[in-house]
N, C-alpha and C positions, 0 to 999 in steps of 0.2 A: 766942684766935686773934688776938693782937695783932701787926699788921704795919704800924703807922702809918708814913707817909712812905716807902712801899716803892718806888714806881715813878718815872717820869721827871718832870721839872719842868713840869707843866702849870699855867698860871696859874689863880688862883681867881676871876678876874673873870667876871661874867656878860656875855656878848656880846649887844649889843642885837638882833642879827638871829638869835639862836640860841634857838629855843623850848625846847630841852632844857637850856640853860645854867644855869637856876636850880636844877636837880636834879643834873645831872652835874658837880658841883664836887668838888675833892679832899677825900678823907676825912682828917680831921685828928685824930680821937679815937683812943684806944687800943683801942676796940671795933671794929676794922676790919671783921670779918665781919658783925657785927650792923648797922653803919651802911651797909654795902654792900647788904644785904638791904633796909633801909629806903629807900635811894635808888631801887632797882629797883622797889619797890612803889609809890613815888611816881610813877614814869613810867607805871605801869599805872593807878593810881587817878585821876591827873590826866587820863588819856586822851591824854597826849602821844604815846604809841605806841598806836594804836587796835587793837581786836580784829582778829585775823587778820594784823596786820602784824608785821614783824620788828624786834627791838631792834637798836641799832647793833652792829657786829661786836665780838667779844670784845676784840680788840686796842684798838679805840677806847675801849670802856668802861673797860678797865683803865688806859689812859693818862689818861683824863679824871678818873677817880675816884682815880688814883694808888694802886692796889692791885695785888697780884700776880694773874696769871692763875689761880693755884690758888685764891685767895680768891674771885675772881669766879665761877669754875666751881662752887665750893661754894654760893655764894649762888644761882646760877641753878638748881642742883639742888634747893634748898629750895623755890623757887617752882614748879619743875616738879612736885615731889611734892605741892604744894598745888593742882595743876591750874590754876595761873594762867599757866603757860607750857607750850608744846609745843616740845621741842627736836628739830629735824630734822637729819639728817646729809646729807652730799653737797655737790655744787657749789652748789645753791641752798638749802642748809640754814641753820640759825641758831636763835635762840630767838624763837618767835612767841607773841604775846599771845593767850590763850584767852578770858579773861573780864575785861572792864574793870570796875573800881569795886566788885566784889563778891567775896566769898570763895567757896571751893568749895562746891557744893551749894545755894547761895542761889538762890531762885526769883525771879520778877518782883516788882516792887514791889507791895505790897498797897494797894488803894485805900482801905482803912479805917485805914491808918497802923500796922498791926501790926508790919510789918518795921521801920519807922522807930522805933517804941518800943523794939524789941529792940536796935537799934543805939544809940539814945540811952542805954539802960540801961548799955551797955558803957562809955560815956563818963562816966556818973555826974555828979558835980559839975562836970566839965570842959566840959559842954555849953554853959552860958551863958558861961563863960570863953572858949571857942572862938569863939562868935559875937561877943563883945566884941572879942577880939583881931583877928578878921578886920576888923571895922569900923575899928579904929584903924589897921591897916595899909593898907586899901584907900582910906579917906577921905584919909589923908595922902598916899598915892601919887598919887591923882587930882589933888590940889592941887599937888603937886610937879611932875607932868607938865605941867600947865597953866602953872605958873610958869616952867618951863624953856622952854616954847614962847614965852611972852611975852618972855623974855630971849634968844630966838633960840639956845637951847642944844640944842633938839631938832632933829636934822638931818632932811633931807627923807626919807631912807629910813625913819627911825623913824615919821614922820608917815604914810608910806605903809603901813607895817606895821599901824598902827592902823586905817586905812581898809580894808585887806585883811581883817583880823580881823573888823571890823564886817560887811563884805559876806559873809564866810563864815558868820558867825552868822545873818545874816538869811536866807541861802539854805539853811541846814542842814535836812535832813529831821528828823523828830521823834526818831528813834533816834540821831541824831548831834548833836543840839542841845547837850547838856551838855558834850560835848568842845569844841565851838567856843566856847561860852560861857566855859569854863575858859581857852582859849587867849587870848581877848580880855582877860580880867581879868589873866591872867599877864603879858601884854604890857605892860599899864599898870604893873604892879608892877616889871617889869624896866626900863621906860623912865623911871622916876622919878629915876634917878641914884644910888640906894642899893643896893649889892649885898646888904646885910643885909636890907632890906625884901623884895627879890625872893626870897631864899632862905627867909626865914621864911614868906612868903606861900605858897610851894610846899607847905610842910608843913601849914599850916592849911587850905589849899584841899583837900588830899587828905582831911582829916577831914570837911570840909563835903560833899565829893562822896560820901563814904560815907553821910552822912545823907540827902542828896538822892536817892541811889539807892534809898532806902526809901519814896519816895512817887511817885505817878504824875506824868507830865508833863501839865500842864493847859494846853491851847491859849490860853485867855484870859489866863492868867498870862504865857505866853511872848510874846504880842502886846504886853502891857504892858511886859514886860522889854525887848523890842526897841525900843520907843519911848524908854525910858530910856537904852538903849545909844546910840542915835543922838544924844540930847541930851548924853550924857556925852562922847562923842567930839567933838562939835561944840564943847563947852565947853573941852576940852583943846586942840584944834587952833586954837581962837579965842584961846587964851592968857588964859582967864578962871578963875583959881584958885578964887575964892569960889563961882562957879557950879558948877565941877567938883566941889568938895567937897560942896556941897548936893545935887547930883544923885546922887552916889555914895552919900551917907548915906541918901537916900530909897530908892534902889535896893536897898541891903542890908537896910533895914528891912522891905521887902516880902518878901524871902526869909526873913528871920528870923520874920516873922509867919506865913508859910505853914508853916514847920517847927513853930512853937509850936502852930498850929491843929491840925495832924495829931496832935500829942502830947497835946492837951487831952483 
């Protein structure tokens, strides 16, 4: 189903104020159908479109991905059959997200780590590589964001976006925390100045969210995470690259330790 370069000329840059921009970029490979499915899955797994909410209209999705409406509808049908989307007809219709971050039939996260181990087994040797790649991307992104702020290259709207994401994460209910956490980290990746970092991070974060979905939310861990988020945003907005790098590295090490602990 190769239809690369099908639609209109939508630019491939990630807009700093667009939370969907890191995922909804033009499909460039010859595997148009498969890559379209992958991008839509990322929207769901990253929580960019929460459970119960509607995906952007077909026309917008097709233009932003630069695929035909036929290819897009085929991809949506696959996700509907997998019970990840519910397609409704009529004036208020569209494709609505059914289950974020998990596949069909998956139950709630097991407190003993059973579900996490099942998901980690699917990754195999890629588990440690995923955690390492995430660290490289996010530590570098945090440093670059702070350096841009120090050089006055981070505009006021970008700084406000970070503050808004931080506030939303702090105020999020338990069942909405991971989505807001994802949006904060994705904002840092997008604002670092590198489109490649932002797009690669969207992919690796989707994998990490699959793993995190296999363990329970632990309030003490979330409180500690929020303290680190506040320090991280302060370091970025204060234009302190070294401090931002160190805080992000420590923050990610905590998440990795929690995952490894449940896997042990």
